[in-house]
N, C-alpha and C positions, 0 to 999 in steps of 0.2 A: 351480272350478280343479281341472287336472287330474293323473294322477300317472302318466305312463306307464313303462315299466317302463324305459326307455332311461336314465333319470335316477338320481343316486345318493341314497342317505340322507346327510344331513349330521351328523357325529359330532363333538360340541365337544370341545374341550380338558379341562374338568373343572379342579380343582385339581391341576396338574402334579406336585406333592410327594406326590400321594396315590395310588391305585391306579388311576387312570385309564390312563395311559401303560400298565400292565402289562396290564389286561383288553383295551384296545385292540390290542395286539399280540398278544394270546392268543387274542382272537376272529378277527383277520385270520389266523393261523396255522392257525384250525380250519375256515374259510372253505368249503373244498371239503368237508370231512367233514359240515359243520353245514347245507351249500347257502344259506350266505347270500347274500344280492342286494348289489350293489357299495354300498361307502360310502365318502366323503371324511372323512378327520380335519383339522379347522381346528384348527392348533397349530402346535408346533414340532418340527419334523424332528428337531434335535439332541436334545433330550430323548428322543424316542423311540429314537434310535441309543443314546444312553446307558442307556436301561432295558433295551434289548434285550442288550446288552454284561453287564448287571448281571444279568440273568434269564438267560443263556446260551442265547439264541433267536436263530437266523439269518433275519431277516425281512426282506426286500429291503423298501425304501422309495422311493417316488418322489414329486418334488415335481411338482405340477401347477398352471396358472394359471387353469383354470377347471372347476367342479365335472364338467362332462360329460367333461371327459379321465379323470376316475375310472373310467367304466366301461370304457373300453379298456385301462388299466391292472392293474385289480382282480386277473385273473385271476393276473398276475404279481408284483406289487408294491403294497404300501400305500399309496394314494395321500393326498398329506399337501398341504392347501392351507395356505401359510405365515402363521401369526399368530404372530411373533417373542414369546418371554417376554424381558424386558429385565434379568432377575435370575439368577444360577446357583443352580440347582435341585437341591436333595439330598432324595433319597426318605427320606419321614417327618417334614421340617423345612419346614412352611408358612410362608409369607413374604405380607407383604402387598404386596410389590412386585411380585407375578405377579398380582396381581387384577386389573389393567386389562387384561392379555391374556385372563384368564379371561371377563369381561364381553363385549369385544371378538369372543370366539369365537362368545359365544349369539347377539349381534345380527349375526354374519356368517351364522350358520347360518337364522336367521330372513328377513333379508332374502333370502338364496337360495332357499328355499322360497316365500316370498312373490313373488318375481320368476319360478318357475316352472323355476329352475336345480335343485334339487333335490326330492327327492319327501317326506322329512320330517324333521324335526328330532330326534334324539338323543342327551341330554345325558348325558356323563360327569360324575360326583360331584363339588359343590361342599363347600367350607367355609364355612358362612354365618358363622362366627364370624369368621374371616379377611377375608371381605367387608364386615363390617360396620365392622371395623376400617380398611378400605380408602374408606368412605364410603358404602355400598352400602344404599339406601334401602329395599329391600324384604324382606318378610320370608323369601322363597324363593322357588327357580326358578318356582314357579307362578304367583306375584304378579307376577314381572319379565317374565314370558313374554306374559301378560295384558296389559301396560302396551306392551309390544314390538308386540303384536296393534291395539292402537288405530286407530280410523279416525275422524278429524273430532272428535278428543279423547273420544271413548267407547271406553273399554275392555270388553271381554266379561267375562261373570261365569266365571271360570275354577273348575275344579271337578276336583280331586285324587281319582285312583282308583288304588288298586293291585288289579293284576291278576294272575289264575293260573289253571290248569286248573281249580282245585278250588275257588278263591273270589276274587269281587271285593268290594272294600269301599269305599266313599267317605266321608271325614269332611267334615260339613258345615261346620264352624269347622276351620280348619287351624293355622297357626303362629301361635297366641297363647296367652299363659299360661293356664292350667288355671282361674284364679281369673276370668279375663274370658269365658270362654264361656256364663253367663248372660247377661251383657249383649249378646253378639254374636248371640245364638241368636235369631233373629224368624222368624215366620211367613214374612214375603217372603223371607228368606235360603234356608229349607227349600225353599219352592216352588220357587224359580229353581233349587236344587240338584238337586230331584227332576227338574223340567222338563229341565233340561240334560242330565242323566244318561239321563233315558227317549230323548230326540231321539239322542245320539250312540251307547246300545248298538244302536238300530235302524239308524242310518245307518252306523255304522264296524265293529259286529261284526254286523251280520246278523241281529238278533233282529227278529222281527215284530211282539212285544208283551211287552217285558222284564217280568219281575216284580222289582220292588222291595219289600224288607222294610225299614223303618223303624224302628231302636231308639230307645227311650225315653233320657231323660238321667239320671235317679234309680235308684238300687236298686228292680229290681221295677218298673220303668217306672212309679214313683211312686205306686203302689197308688191309683188313681183318687184322686191329689191328697193322700194320707195321706203320703205320704214324698216331698212336692214337687209344684209346681204347674205345672212347665213343659209335662209331657205333654198334661195337661187343657187349657191356656189357649195353647199355642203348636204342640206338635207335630200333636196331633189334627186341629187346624183346617188345616195344610198338608197332611195327607194325604187329608182329606175333600175339600178344593179339587181335588187331583188326581186324586181318584177321581172326581168329577163332571166331570171334563175328559175322561174317559175312559180314565186310564192304571190300570195294575194295579199298585197300592201299598197295601200293608197296614202294620198297626203301632199303636202303636207297642210293640215288643217288649220284655221284660226284654234286657240286652247280654249276659247271665250264661248264655242257655239259645240264643242266636241262632246260635253257630257250633259245634255240635257235629254230627255227620256228617249226622244226621238231617234236623237244621233247616235245613243248608246245600242239600239238596234241593229245597226248598220256594221258594227264591228264584234271582233270577240275581245279583242286586248287593244286598249290605247297606248301607244308608246309616245312617251313624253321626253322632254330635253332637259330638264332637272326635277330635283326632288321634289319640291312644293308644287310644279306644276302639274303633277301627277298626284302627290299625297294629300293635297287640300281638297279636291273634289271627291277624292276616293273615302277620305274619313268623314266628311261632310255626309256622305251617303249611306256608308256602311263600317262607322266606327265602333260599334258593338261586336260587329260578329266578322269583321275581316281579318285575314289572315296573310303573314307574310311569306313569303315563298321564294327561295333562293333556286333559280334555274341554272343551268350551266354546270350544275356540279355532277360529280360521279354518284352521288349519293342525296335522298329526299331531305330537303331541311324544309320546315315550316316555323314559325312563330305567330303570336298574338301580335297585332299591328300595333297595340298601344306601347308605352313607356313602364318605367317602374312605379310612376304615381306613389312615390313616398309619403304625401300628405294624406292618403288614405291607408298604408299600410297598418295591418292590424286592428283596423276600425269597424270591420264588417262591411264597409262600402264598395268593396271590389267587383267587378262583375267576370266571373268566368266563362261567359259566353263565347270571346275570342280565343282563348287557349282551347274550348271543348271543340271550336271549329278549325282550330289550327291541328288536334289531334286527329281528327275525323279525315282532314285533307291529307295528312301524312299518310293514314292508313289507305285512303282511295289512291294516294299516288303509288304508292309501294305496289301495292295489289296490281295496278295498271301497268307498271314495270315488271312483275314477275308474269303477268299474264302474255304482254309482248314477248318475252323471252321464251316462251313456250313453243 
């Protein structure tokens, strides 16, 4: 699959009551200054127009019928491929009735990339709690995208990576309760996570030999079994297998010493054992410009690393930086894939 520059990025609706419309408008408004490549918004034009009025933004908006039309109009207007939201939307007040449009937007973006009409999927923030109330059966974006990418009934193994210039992290287990991590953390899961991270760092980020640092699960990485057996019985086995396969993988390291400045110079990606072990240091260091990337998919997907921020939707307080960086990274990654395919 190639990603020529004359195709747009597909930007999803996200939760329309959150800051997705705000940051979409602000990112487009900054397109010339930030030198953004064309993107098409898959959502409701009326919501964007109402939010632009609330924010005092003068942003021309144009309806397009096909993604490729977005490239031609992007210099002058924000292109929107219509996906209507069937309920009134008030900033900051999410509604389950809007969730069908939220998922329809994601599905449409994936279909456009799979058909070659768009270069990559960039997702605006969703509210998982609202989606759950509407019957959404997946823990989050990452798992849903893997299901949409399934071929012949087989879904790829998705890997969530948070990326910035100063730190990249991967949680091996993602959207599960902390009490379930022990049971979910297997040598096979770690082996797949390490292999997928290594492969995509080579193909999509251009690293000839990525350096992967693996954390422990327990305090002090288990103290050789004295503070927990996961490092001895599970984590080390996955690391050794990866090393024997020729990958540059090391660990397990105590998580509390893995993220200071000197430690970060010794690896390209830190692979952690659970969600907050990876995301707490990442969002502490790179909250404004961090990007959520899904590795392991047959297409590029990026997203801002923040949530819906219902409390500031429509107030003018939303910062579009993370979305801008997500759009930039989607462009860079899809370009790398196209170059690699030549």
